[in-house]
ROLUM-626732 format. One record per residue (C-alpha): residue in one letter; z, y, x. Coordinates in Angstrom, 1 decimal. Layout:
BEGIN
PT   residu        z        y        x
PT        A        Z        Y        X
...
END
This chain:
BEGIN
PT   residu        z        y        x
PT        M    131.3    128.0     88.3
PT        S    130.5    124.1     87.4
PT        R    129.1    123.9     90.8
PT        L    132.1    125.4     92.4
PT        L    134.6    123.2     90.4
PT        E    132.7    120.0     91.7
PT        E    132.7    121.3     95.0
PT        K    136.8    121.8     94.6
PT        V    137.2    118.2     93.3
PT        N    135.2    116.5     96.0
PT        E    137.5    118.9     98.6
PT        L    140.5    117.2     96.9
PT        F    139.0    113.7     96.5
PT        E    138.3    113.6    100.4
PT        T    141.8    115.0    101.4
PT        T    143.9    112.8     99.5
PT        K    141.9    109.5     98.8
PT        D    143.3    107.9    102.2
PT        L    147.0    109.9    102.0
PT        M    149.8    107.1    100.9
PT        S    152.7    109.3     99.9
PT        R    153.5    111.9     97.8
PT        E    154.7    114.2    100.4
PT        E    151.6    114.3    101.6
PT        I    149.7    114.4     98.3
PT        E    151.3    117.2     96.5
PT        P    150.6    120.2     98.4
PT        Y    146.7    119.6     98.0
PT        C    147.7    119.2     94.1
PT        E    149.3    122.2     94.2
PT        Q    146.8    124.1     96.0
PT        F    144.4    122.7     93.2
PT        N    145.8    123.6     90.2
PT        E    146.5    127.0     91.8
PT        W    142.9    127.6     91.9
PT        L    142.5    126.6     88.6
PT        N    144.9    128.9     86.8
PT        T    143.8    131.9     88.6
PT        Q    140.2    131.4     90.0
PT        A    138.8    129.8     87.0
PT        T    138.9    130.8     83.1
PT        Y    138.9    127.3     81.7
PT        S    140.7    126.8     78.2
PT        I    143.2    124.2     77.6
PT        E    140.3    122.8     75.2
PT        S    137.9    122.5     77.5
PT        L    139.9    121.6     80.8
PT        G    139.4    118.0     80.0
PT        T    135.8    117.9     79.4
PT        V    134.8    120.2     82.8
PT        L    136.9    118.4     84.9
PT        S    135.4    114.8     83.5
PT        R    132.3    116.2     84.0
PT        A    132.8    117.4     87.7
PT        G    133.7    113.8     88.7
PT        F    137.4    114.1     88.7
PT        Y    138.5    111.3     87.0
PT        K    135.5    108.8     87.8
PT        K    136.4    109.3     91.3
PT        F    140.5    109.0     91.6
PT        K    139.8    105.9     89.5
PT        S    137.7    104.3     92.0
PT        I    140.3    104.3     94.5
PT        T    141.7    100.8     94.4
PT        N    144.6    100.6     96.8
PT        L    146.8    101.6     94.9
PT        I    150.9    101.3     95.6
PT        P    153.4    102.2     93.2
PT        G    156.0    104.7     94.7
PT        Q    153.5    105.4     98.0
PT        N    149.9    106.8     96.7
PT        A    150.2    105.6     92.7
PT        V    152.7    106.1     90.0
PT        V    153.1    103.7     87.0
PT        V    152.2    105.6     83.3
PT        E    153.0    104.6     80.0
PT        K    150.2    103.9     78.0
PT        Y    150.3    104.9     74.0
PT        D    148.5    103.7     70.9
PT        A    147.4    106.2     67.9
PT        D    151.0    106.6     66.3
PT        G    152.5    107.4     69.4
PT        N    154.2    103.9     70.3
PT        V    154.4    102.6     74.2
PT        K    152.1     99.6     73.6
PT        G    151.5     99.1     77.6
PT        T    151.6    100.7     81.4
PT        E    149.0    101.1     83.9
PT        L    148.6    102.5     87.3
PT        K    147.4    105.9     88.2
PT        H    146.6    107.7     91.2
PT        L    148.9    110.6     91.9
PT        C    146.2    113.1     91.7
PT        L    145.4    112.3     88.1
PT        V    149.3    112.8     87.3
PT        L    149.8    116.2     89.1
PT        C    146.4    117.9     88.5
PT        G    144.3    118.7     85.4
PT        L    145.9    118.4     81.9
PT        S    149.7    117.4     81.5
PT        K    150.4    114.9     78.8
PT        K    151.8    117.3     76.2
PT        Q    148.7    119.5     77.0
PT        W    146.2    116.4     76.0
PT        D    148.2    116.1     72.7
PT        E    148.1    119.3     71.9
PT        R    144.0    119.1     72.7
PT        N    144.1    116.1     70.4
PT        Q    145.3    117.5     67.5
PT        T    141.8    119.1     66.5
PT        T    141.1    118.9     62.8
PT        R    137.7    120.5     62.8
PT        V    135.8    117.0     61.7
PT        T    138.0    116.6     58.9
PT        D    137.9    120.6     58.1
PT        R    133.9    119.9     57.8
PT        L    133.8    116.6     55.9
PT        S    136.3    118.4     53.4
PT        N    133.7    121.3     52.8
PT        E    131.7    120.8     49.7
PT        R    129.3    123.4     50.2
PT        Q    127.1    121.6     53.0
PT        E    123.6    120.7     50.7
PT        I    120.3    121.0     52.6
PT        D    117.2    122.3     50.8
PT        P    114.7    119.8     52.0
PT        D    112.1    122.3     51.1
PT        K    113.0    125.0     52.7
PT        Y    114.6    123.2     56.0
PT        L    110.7    121.3     56.0
PT        E    109.1    124.8     55.5
PT        V    111.0    126.3     58.8
PT        T    110.5    123.7     60.8
PT        E    106.8    123.1     60.6
PT        Q    106.4    127.1     61.3
PT        L    108.2    126.2     64.3
PT        L    106.3    123.4     65.4
PT        E    103.0    125.5     65.0
PT        S    104.7    128.2     67.1
PT        E    103.1    129.3     70.6
PT        D    106.1    129.9     72.0
PT        P    107.8    127.6     74.0
PT        H    111.1    127.9     72.5
PT        E    110.3    127.7     68.9
PT        L    108.0    125.0     69.4
PT        A    111.6    123.2     71.6
PT        V    113.6    124.3     68.2
PT        G    111.2    122.9     65.9
PT        L    110.8    119.6     67.3
PT        I    114.8    119.3     67.6
PT        A    115.1    119.9     63.8
PT        A    112.2    117.7     63.0
PT        T    113.3    114.3     65.5
PT        G    117.1    115.2     65.6
PT        R    117.2    115.0     69.5
PT        R    119.1    116.8     71.8
PT        P    117.8    120.2     73.4
PT        H    117.7    118.7     77.3
PT        E    116.2    114.7     75.3
PT        I    113.1    117.3     74.5
PT        L    112.7    119.5     77.1
PT        A    112.7    116.4     79.7
PT        R    114.1    113.3     78.8
PT        A    112.5    112.0     75.5
PT        K    109.2    109.9     75.5
PT        F    107.9    109.2     71.8
PT        I    105.7    106.3     71.1
PT        P    104.1    105.2     67.7
PT        V    105.4    102.7     65.4
PT        E    102.0    100.4     64.4
PT        G    102.0    100.9     60.5
PT        Q    104.8    103.1     60.0
PT        A    103.7    106.8     60.1
PT        Y    106.8    108.6     60.2
PT        K    108.5    106.2     62.8
PT        V    108.7    106.5     66.6
PT        V    110.1    104.6     69.7
PT        F    112.4    106.5     71.2
PT        S    113.4    106.5     74.8
PT        G    115.0    108.7     77.1
PT        Q    118.6    109.4     75.2
PT        G    120.8    111.3     77.7
PT        K    124.3    109.5     76.5
PT        K    123.5    106.0     76.5
PT        R    125.6    103.4     74.2
PT        G    124.9    100.3     75.8
PT        Q    121.7     98.9     78.5
PT        D    118.8     99.2     75.9
PT        A    117.9    102.9     75.3
PT        S    114.8    102.3     73.3
PT        F    115.5    102.4     69.7
PT        Q    113.2    103.1     66.4
PT        I    114.0    106.6     64.9
PT        G    112.8    108.3     61.2
PT        T    110.7    111.9     61.6
PT        L    110.8    114.2     59.4
PT        Y    106.8    114.9     60.2
PT        P    103.9    112.1     60.9
PT        A    104.8    110.3     64.1
PT        E    101.2    111.4     65.6
PT        Y    101.9    115.1     65.2
PT        I    105.2    115.3     66.8
PT        I    104.2    113.4     69.8
PT        K    101.2    115.7     70.3
PT        C    103.6    118.5     69.8
PT        L    105.8    117.1     72.6
PT        N    102.6    117.0     75.0
PT        R    102.0    120.6     74.2
PT        L    105.5    121.5     75.2
PT        R    105.7    119.5     78.6
PT        K    102.6    120.8     79.5
PT        E    104.0    124.6     79.5
PT        A    104.7    125.7     82.8
PT        S    108.1    127.6     82.3
PT        I    109.3    123.5     81.1
PT        K    108.0    122.0     84.2
PT        A    109.2    124.7     86.6
PT        L    112.8    124.2     84.6
PT        L    112.3    120.5     85.7
PT        E    111.3    120.8     89.1
PT        E    114.2    123.4     89.6
PT        V    117.0    121.4     88.7
PT        V    115.8    118.1     90.0
PT        N    115.9    119.9     93.6
PT        E    119.3    120.9     92.8
PT        F    120.6    117.6     91.8
PT        P    118.3    114.9     93.3
PT        D    120.5    111.8     92.5
PT        D    122.4    113.2     89.4
PT        L    120.7    112.9     86.1
PT        P    123.6    113.9     84.1
PT        A    124.2    117.0     86.3
PT        Q    120.4    117.5     85.5
PT        N    121.1    117.6     81.6
PT        R    123.8    119.6     81.6
PT        A    121.6    122.4     83.9
PT        I    118.6    122.1     81.3
PT        D    121.1    123.1     78.4
PT        N    122.8    125.6     80.2
PT        R    119.9    127.4     81.4
PT        R    118.1    127.0     78.0
PT        G    120.9    126.7     75.8
PT        Q    121.1    130.7     74.8
PT        S    117.2    131.2     74.2
PT        L    117.1    127.7     72.0
PT        R    120.2    128.9     70.0
PT        R    118.7    132.3     69.9
PT        V    115.4    130.9     67.5
PT        V    117.8    128.9     65.9
PT        R    120.0    131.9     64.4
PT        D    116.8    133.8     63.7
PT        Y    114.8    131.0     61.7
PT        F    117.7    129.1     60.3
PT        G    120.3    132.5     59.8
PT        D    123.8    132.9     60.5
PT        K    127.3    134.2     58.9
PT        F    125.1    137.6     58.1
PT        D    122.2    136.0     56.2
PT        E    122.6    135.7     52.6
PT        N    120.6    132.7     52.1
PT        P    120.3    131.3     55.4
PT        A    117.5    128.4     55.6
PT        L    120.6    126.2     56.4
PT        E    124.0    126.3     55.6
PT        L    126.2    127.0     58.1
PT        R    129.0    124.3     58.8
PT        S    132.8    124.6     58.5
PT        G    134.1    127.1     61.3
PT        D    130.1    127.8     62.9
PT        E    129.3    131.6     62.8
PT        Q    125.9    130.5     63.3
PT        N    123.4    127.7     63.2
PT        N    123.0    125.9     66.3
PT        N    121.2    122.9     67.8
PT        K    124.0    120.0     67.1
PT        A    123.7    121.7     63.2
PT        L    120.0    120.8     63.5
PT        R    120.6    117.3     64.9
PT        A    123.4    116.8     62.1
PT        A    120.7    118.1     59.0
PT        C    117.7    116.0     60.4
PT        A    120.0    113.0     60.3
PT        A    121.0    114.0     56.7
PT        L    117.2    113.8     55.8
PT        I    116.1    111.2     57.3
PT        V    119.2    108.7     56.4
PT        E    118.7    110.0     52.6
PT        R    115.2    109.2     52.6
PT        D    114.5    106.1     54.8
PT        Y    117.8    104.2     53.8
PT        P    118.6    103.4     50.0
PT        G    121.9    101.7     50.1
PT        S    125.6    101.5     50.1
PT        I    127.5    103.9     51.8
PT        G    128.6    101.6     54.2
PT        S    124.9    100.7     55.4
PT        K    124.1    104.5     55.4
PT        M    127.0    105.0     57.9
PT        L    125.3    102.1     60.1
PT        S    121.9    103.6     59.6
PT        F    123.4    107.3     60.5
PT        G    125.3    106.3     63.7
PT        R    122.1    104.2     65.2
PT        F    119.8    107.2     64.8
PT        L    122.1    109.9     65.9
PT        G    122.5    107.3     68.9
PT        H    126.1    106.5     69.2
PT        I    125.7    102.8     67.9
PT        A    124.0    100.9     70.4
PT        P    120.6     99.6     69.0
PT        N    121.3     96.0     68.7
PT        E    120.0     94.0     65.5
PT        K    123.4     93.5     65.2
PT        P    126.0     95.4     66.7
PT        S    129.7     93.7     66.9
PT        D    132.7     95.0     64.6
PT        K    134.2     97.0     68.2
PT        D    130.6     98.8     68.4
PT        L    131.3    100.3     65.0
PT        N    134.2    102.5     66.3
PT        H    131.6    104.8     67.5
PT        I    131.1    105.5     63.6
PT        V    133.8    108.1     64.3
PT        T    131.7    109.9     66.3
PT        S    129.1    109.7     63.6
PT        L    131.3    111.3     61.2
PT        G    131.6    114.6     63.3
PT        Y    127.7    115.0     62.3
PT        A    128.1    113.6     58.5
PT        D    129.1    116.9     56.7
PT        Y    125.8    117.5     55.0
PT        Y    124.3    116.3     52.1
PT        V    120.8    116.1     50.1
PT        S    120.7    116.6     46.1
PT        K    116.8    116.9     45.9
PT        P    114.2    114.5     46.9
PT        I    113.0    114.6     50.4
PT        S    108.8    114.8     50.6
PT        Y    106.7    113.0     53.3
PT        P    104.8    116.3     54.7
PT        V    101.7    116.2     56.3
PT        A    100.3    117.2     59.4
PT        P     98.9    120.8     59.2
PT        Q     95.3    121.3     59.2
PT        K     93.7    123.2     61.5
PT        E     90.7    125.4     61.1
PT        K     87.4    124.0     61.8
PT        L     86.1    126.1     64.9
PT        A     82.5    127.2     65.4
PT        Q     80.7    127.8     68.8
PT        V     79.9    130.9     70.0
PT        R     77.3    131.9     72.9
PT        V     77.8    135.0     75.3
PT        T     76.8    136.1     78.5
PT        E     78.5    135.2     81.6
PT        A     79.9    138.6     82.0
PT        D     81.1    138.9     78.6
PT        F     82.6    135.2     79.3
PT        E     84.5    136.7     82.7
PT        I     85.5    139.3     80.4
PT        V     87.1    137.0     77.8
PT        K     88.9    135.2     80.2
PT        K     90.4    138.3     81.9
PT        L     91.6    139.3     78.3
PT        Q     93.1    135.9     77.9
PT        K     95.5    136.7     81.2
PT        Q     96.0    140.0     80.5
PT        L     97.3    139.6     76.8
PT        E     99.0    136.0     77.4
PT        L     96.8    134.4     74.9
PT        P     96.6    130.6     74.7
PT        N     93.1    130.1     74.2
PT        R     89.7    131.7     74.2
PT        Q     89.4    131.3     70.4
PT        A     92.7    133.8     70.3
PT        V     90.8    136.2     72.0
PT        V     87.9    136.5     70.0
PT        T     90.5    136.6     66.9
PT        R     92.4    139.4     68.8
PT        L     89.2    141.3     69.2
PT        I     88.4    141.2     65.2
PT        E     91.7    142.3     64.7
PT        F     91.2    144.7     67.1
PT        F     87.9    146.3     65.6
PT        E     88.5    145.7     61.8
PT        K     92.3    147.7     62.5
PT        G     90.3    150.5     64.4
PT        T     87.4    150.7     62.5
PT        K     90.1    151.5     58.8
PT        E     92.1    153.9     61.2
PT        L     88.5    156.1     62.2
PT        L     87.8    155.9     58.8
PT        E     91.1    157.6     57.5
PT        A     91.2    159.8     60.6
PT        K     87.3    161.2     59.4
PT        N     88.5    161.9     55.6
PT        Q     91.9    163.6     57.1
PT        I     89.8    166.0     59.4
PT        A     87.4    167.0     56.5
PT        S     90.1    167.4     53.8
PT        L     91.9    169.7     56.7
PT        T     88.5    171.6     57.3
PT        K     88.3    172.4     53.8
PT        Q     91.7    173.7     54.0
PT        V     91.1    175.5     57.2
PT        N     87.7    177.3     55.1
PT        Q     89.8    178.1     52.0
PT        L     92.5    179.8     54.6
PT        Q     89.7    181.6     56.4
PT        E     88.3    183.2     52.8
PT        Q     91.5    183.9     52.0
PT        N     92.0    186.2     55.4
PT        N     88.5    187.8     54.7
PT        Q     89.3    188.5     51.3
PT        L     92.3    190.3     52.5
PT        K     91.0    192.5     55.1
PT        E     88.7    193.3     52.6
PT        L     91.2    194.5     50.4
PT        S     93.1    196.2     53.2
PT        M     90.2    198.4     53.6
PT        E     89.3    199.0     50.1
PT        T     93.3    199.9     49.4
PT        S     93.4    202.3     52.5
PT        Q     90.5    204.3     51.6
PT        P     91.2    206.2     48.4
PT        T     95.5    206.1     49.2
PT        Q     94.5    207.4     52.6
PT        T     98.0    205.5     53.5
PT        T     98.0    205.7     57.0
PT        I     98.7    201.9     58.3
PT        N     98.3    200.5     61.6
PT        P     95.5    197.9     61.6
PT        S     96.9    196.2     64.2
PT        D    100.4    195.7     62.4
PT        L     98.2    193.9     59.5
PT        E     96.0    192.1     61.5
PT        A     99.2    190.5     62.9
PT        M    100.7    189.9     59.2
PT        I     97.5    188.2     58.4
PT        G     97.6    186.1     61.5
PT        R    101.1    185.1     61.1
PT        M    100.3    184.2     57.4
PT        I     97.6    181.8     58.4
PT        D     99.3    180.6     61.6
PT        E    101.9    179.3     59.4
PT        K    100.1    177.6     57.2
PT        L     97.8    175.9     59.6
PT        K    101.5    175.0     61.4
PT        S    102.5    172.9     58.1
PT        I     99.1    171.3     57.7
PT        L     98.9    170.0     61.8
PT        Q    102.7    168.9     61.4
PT        Q    101.5    166.6     58.8
PT        L     98.7    164.9     61.1
PT        P     98.9    162.8     63.8
PT        V     99.1    164.5     67.5
PT        G     95.1    163.7     68.7
PT        Q     93.7    164.9     64.7
PT        A     96.1    168.1     65.4
PT        Q     95.0    168.9     68.8
PT        A     91.0    168.1     67.5
PT        Q     91.3    170.7     64.7
PT        A     93.1    172.7     66.2
PT        Q     89.9    173.2     68.4
PT        T     88.2    173.8     65.3
PT        V     90.4    176.7     64.0
PT        K     89.8    178.2     67.2
PT        K     85.8    178.2     67.0
PT        D     86.6    180.1     63.6
PT        E     88.9    182.7     64.6
PT        P     88.3    186.4     65.0
PT        A     87.0    187.4     68.5
PT        T     90.5    189.4     68.8
PT        Q     92.3    186.1     69.1
PT        Q     93.2    184.6     72.7
PT        P     91.9    181.2     73.0
PT        V     93.9    178.2     72.5
PT        A     94.4    176.1     75.2
PT        Q     91.7    172.7     75.0
PT        A     93.5    169.4     74.9
PT        K     93.5    166.8     77.5
PT        E     93.5    163.4     77.1
PT        K     96.6    161.9     77.9
PT        E     96.6    159.5     80.7
PT        V     98.4    155.9     81.2
PT        T     99.9    155.7     84.9
PT        D    100.0    152.0     86.5
PT        W    103.9    152.5     87.8
PT        E    103.4    148.9     89.2
PT        I    101.2    150.2     92.1
PT        K    103.2    153.2     92.7
PT        T    105.2    153.2     96.2
PT        N    109.4    153.2     95.7
PT        E    109.5    157.4     96.6
PT        E    106.7    158.1     94.2
PT        L    108.3    155.6     91.3
PT        W    111.9    156.8     92.0
PT        A    110.6    160.9     92.1
PT        A    109.2    159.7     88.6
PT        K    111.0    160.3     85.4
PT        S    109.0    158.7     82.3
PT        S    110.0    155.7     80.3
PT        G    107.4    153.7     81.9
PT        A    108.5    154.4     85.4
PT        A    112.1    153.8     84.1
PT        V    111.4    149.5     83.1
PT        E    109.5    149.6     86.6
PT        K    112.5    150.5     88.4
PT        V    114.7    148.0     86.4
PT        R    112.1    145.5     87.5
PT        R    112.0    146.3     91.1
PT        S    116.0    146.7     91.1
PT        F    116.3    143.1     89.8
PT        E    113.3    141.7     92.1
PT        A    115.2    143.7     95.3
PT        I    119.2    141.7     94.2
PT        C    117.3    138.3     94.1
PT        L    115.9    138.9     96.8
PT        Y    118.7    140.0     99.0
PT        N    121.0    136.9     97.3
PT        D    118.2    134.5     98.3
PT        T    117.3    136.0    102.0
PT        V    119.8    138.3    103.5
PT        A    123.4    137.0    101.4
PT        T    124.9    134.2    103.6
PT        G    127.0    133.0    100.7
PT        D    130.5    134.0    102.4
PT        N    131.5    136.6     99.2
PT        D    128.6    138.3     99.6
PT        R    126.5    137.7     96.9
PT        L    125.8    139.9     93.7
PT        A    125.5    138.8     90.6
PT        I    122.7    140.3     88.3
PT        T    124.6    142.4     85.6
PT        N    123.9    145.6     83.2
PT        Q    125.7    147.4     85.7
PT        A    124.2    146.3     89.1
PT        L    120.8    146.6     87.4
PT        R    122.1    150.3     86.1
PT        A    123.5    151.7     88.9
PT        L    120.5    150.7     91.0
PT        S    117.8    151.9     88.6
PT        G    119.6    154.7     87.7
PT        T    118.2    154.3     84.2
PT        N    120.4    154.3     81.3
PT        G    122.1    151.3     79.9
PT        L    120.3    150.7     76.9
PT        L    117.5    150.6     78.2
PT        V    118.6    147.9     80.9
PT        G    120.0    145.9     77.9
PT        E    116.9    145.7     76.4
PT        W    115.4    144.6     79.5
PT        I    117.6    142.0     79.8
PT        K    117.6    140.5     76.8
PT        S    113.6    139.5     76.8
PT        H    114.4    138.4     80.7
PT        A    117.1    136.0     80.2
PT        D    116.1    133.0     81.4
PT        E    115.4    134.3     84.2
PT        I    118.2    136.3     85.0
PT        V    120.5    133.5     83.9
PT        S    118.4    131.0     86.1
PT        H    119.1    133.0     89.3
PT        N    122.7    133.6     88.9
PT        S    123.4    129.6     88.1
PT        K    121.4    129.3     91.4
PT        H    124.0    131.0     93.6
PT        G    127.4    129.8     91.4
PT        M    127.5    132.9     89.5
PT        Q    126.8    132.6     86.0
PT        N    129.3    132.6     83.1
PT        A    132.3    130.6     83.6
PT        K    133.2    129.6     80.2
PT        D    129.4    129.4     78.7
PT        P    126.9    129.2     81.6
PT        S    123.9    130.1     79.2
PT        K    124.9    133.6     78.3
PT        V    123.5    136.1     80.4
PT        E    126.8    138.2     80.7
PT        T    129.2    137.4     83.8
PT        Y    132.1    138.8     85.4
PT        Y    131.2    137.1     88.7
PT        N    131.1    141.0     90.6
PT        K    134.6    141.7     89.4
PT        R    136.1    139.6     92.4
PT        H    134.2    142.1     94.9
PT        G    135.6    145.3     93.5
PT        Q    133.8    149.0     93.3
PT        E    133.5    149.6     96.9
PT        K    132.4    146.2     98.0
PT        I    129.7    146.5     95.1
PT        Q    128.3    150.0     96.4
PT        D    128.3    148.3     99.9
PT        I    125.9    145.4     98.5
PT        L    123.8    147.9     96.7
PT        K    123.2    149.9     99.3
PT        V    121.7    147.3    101.1
PT        V    119.6    145.9     98.7
PT        D    118.1    149.7     98.7
PT        E    117.4    150.3    102.2
PT        K    115.8    146.7    102.7
PT        F    114.0    146.3     99.7
PT        L    113.5    149.9     97.8
PT        D    112.8    151.8    101.0
PT        G    116.2    153.6    100.7
PT        Q    114.9    155.6     97.5
PT        A    117.1    153.9     94.6
PT        L    120.5    155.3     95.8
PT        K    119.2    158.9     97.2
PT        T    121.9    161.4     97.1
PT        D    119.7    164.4     96.8
PT        K    118.5    163.4     93.4
PT        T    118.6    166.4     90.9
PT        N    119.4    166.1     87.2
PT        D    116.6    167.9     85.1
PT        S    118.5    168.2     82.4
PT        S    120.9    170.6     83.8
PT        A    118.0    172.9     85.4
PT        K    118.1    176.5     84.0
PT        L    114.9    177.3     82.1
PT        N    113.3    180.7     82.6
PT        I    112.7    181.4     78.7
PT        H    111.1    185.0     77.7
PT        V    111.8    186.6     74.4
PT        F    109.3    188.5     72.1
PT        T    109.4    190.6     69.6
PT        D    107.3    190.2     66.6
PT        K    104.8    192.9     67.3
PT        E    104.7    191.6     70.9
PT        C    103.9    187.7     70.0
PT        P    102.4    187.5     66.7
PT        S    102.0    183.9     66.7
PT        V    103.3    180.7     68.8
PT        M     99.3    180.3     69.6
PT        D     99.6    183.4     71.4
PT        G    103.0    182.4     72.9
PT        I    101.5    179.3     74.3
PT        N     98.4    181.1     75.9
PT        Y    101.2    183.4     77.2
PT        L    102.9    180.4     79.5
PT        S     99.1    178.6     80.4
PT        E     98.6    181.9     82.4
PT        R    102.3    182.4     83.7
PT        P    103.4    179.0     85.7
PT        N    106.6    180.3     86.4
PT        V    107.7    180.8     82.6
PT        D    109.4    177.5     81.5
PT        G    109.6    178.7     77.6
PT        F    109.3    181.5     74.8
PT        K    110.8    182.6     71.9
PT        I    109.9    185.1     69.4
PT        G    112.5    187.3     67.8
PT        E    115.0    185.1     66.5
PT        G    112.9    182.3     65.6
PT        D    112.0    178.8     67.5
PT        T    112.5    177.8     71.2
PT        W    108.8    176.6     72.6
PT        V    109.4    175.2     76.3
PT        R    106.5    173.7     78.6
PT        E    106.4    169.8     79.1
PT        K    104.4    167.9     81.2
PT        D    102.2    166.4     77.9
PT        G    102.4    169.8     76.4
PT        Y    104.5    172.1     74.7
PT        R    107.9    171.2     72.4
PT        N    109.7    173.0     70.0
PT        L    113.7    172.3     70.6
PT        T    114.8    173.1     67.4
PT        N    112.4    170.2     65.3
PT        K    111.2    168.3     68.2
PT        Q    107.8    168.7     67.5
PT        L    105.3    168.4     70.7
PT        F    102.3    170.3     70.5
PT        A     99.9    168.3     73.1
PT        F     97.6    169.8     75.3
END
């Protein structure tokens, strides 16, 4: 939406800049206002800001041939008390478009800063803040590392991600010369700032962040998009990484649901954000490095934030910018603030391996997405230790289970002997098959209760052990098969969309995402025929459920926001959010037409095939046994293994078991007996 607004502003400027009468200019202003009111979703509070970012005021103020009564009007200027202090000449577009004087007055009647300064609960715990900051600075995740640098230096997100340069100050271990400020006050944009961690360590962390491939790609992308507009590049960086950075701040520093957040929430905020870190860092630095009067502290506070130009002696007029600094001055510190040292790295030792093993290590590093080969070795050691522990535990459980099975077998033999001794003196007529079936059911129920306590793999192994010890009258149990892992990425679209597993569902969502991207980049003309990537679009194309699609979108938010923003389809109110209502303009019928084109051109027409069957509605062929016909669950499973046309079985009024891909499932308690 921001790019579209810039286009509308440029269009209005080009069509009206040479017009010299109200009758000519006014229709274009009415068209612009109608578009703002019907197509855009900006609030009164944000409209003035977004128009300024789009260059609206700057462009029309650049027109010099202003003539009152023709292309301009004389308007009154007011002081802070609302009294007229003079007049000025304004182009008609500045008067007829955007906010009216009444709306400007309403917008400026905010009390947010006053409310924050009146809140007495905004104390920072330096130890807790520094502990979380160190944890982020040591992270291998680029988003977490970026937030750690924001928390340790008080710089803005786009400065840390792309603009900032830090040079150490000789003799000052916790100070750097900072350049690359996004919002400049004065000509000299280089000045000293304090850092919460040693300057050399901060510089190393910044260099590590800038080497990240994703950061390089982001900077290259915004430069290509806005080659001659540095402020637009900075806004694009903030928009495309804002959501992921705010998520890290919320997770590590807390939100309104945390009883004891690492950083107290500012008045009016529901979660901590990068501005809160900037305010907190400034409070800690000034309290630590600048003792003195309240006035001198405020001067240092404004200089640290970059609101006051870094001159040796700013003029009294420059001090007006301290009002901006007051918006960040709601935190205070009562505890002493330490000078933490850089975290110590463990000393590394060399390990010799063969060339073949070294290639395997490099392959594992790539597959596991680890930062270095040292991390691969650490992961292999952890895997070995965990596997050894689990193997020992499994052996102990199997030994215990074997002992219990032997005891049950002994009880079975004793029952058989007792039945024989009892039948001889009394000469009572007993059907041997009934007695044996009863004994088999007792053993089966006991084994079932034991097997349910073990993992599926151990239950299979024990089932095979029991099979060897069972009497010859019982049928053999189906042997367990090792579950195969399917690589869905190599499957054709036809094979993939015919599959029903969870792994296939994830791959369907991924291919649907790539298909929509390719359609927008190569097929769509831009004439209102592009489709934003949303949960609904991916769900309709992939055929998977909304929860799975939602989780996939959450883990790929940056890619989705970047693609939608590239084509002007981002969230109108907050471009950093993954949710967007761009597709509402199309209507359901047009969306379905676009999806059909995407399916036919990039998914071989498999995604929206009309002959798909609903597996859950298919009628199952269930065979019902009497207790005598099928004394045990094992007998029922053996029956199914010999009859592929039968889907399941039920013994009397007991549980129903059905055949699945990986085994047999009890529909009552959802237990799976794998084969």
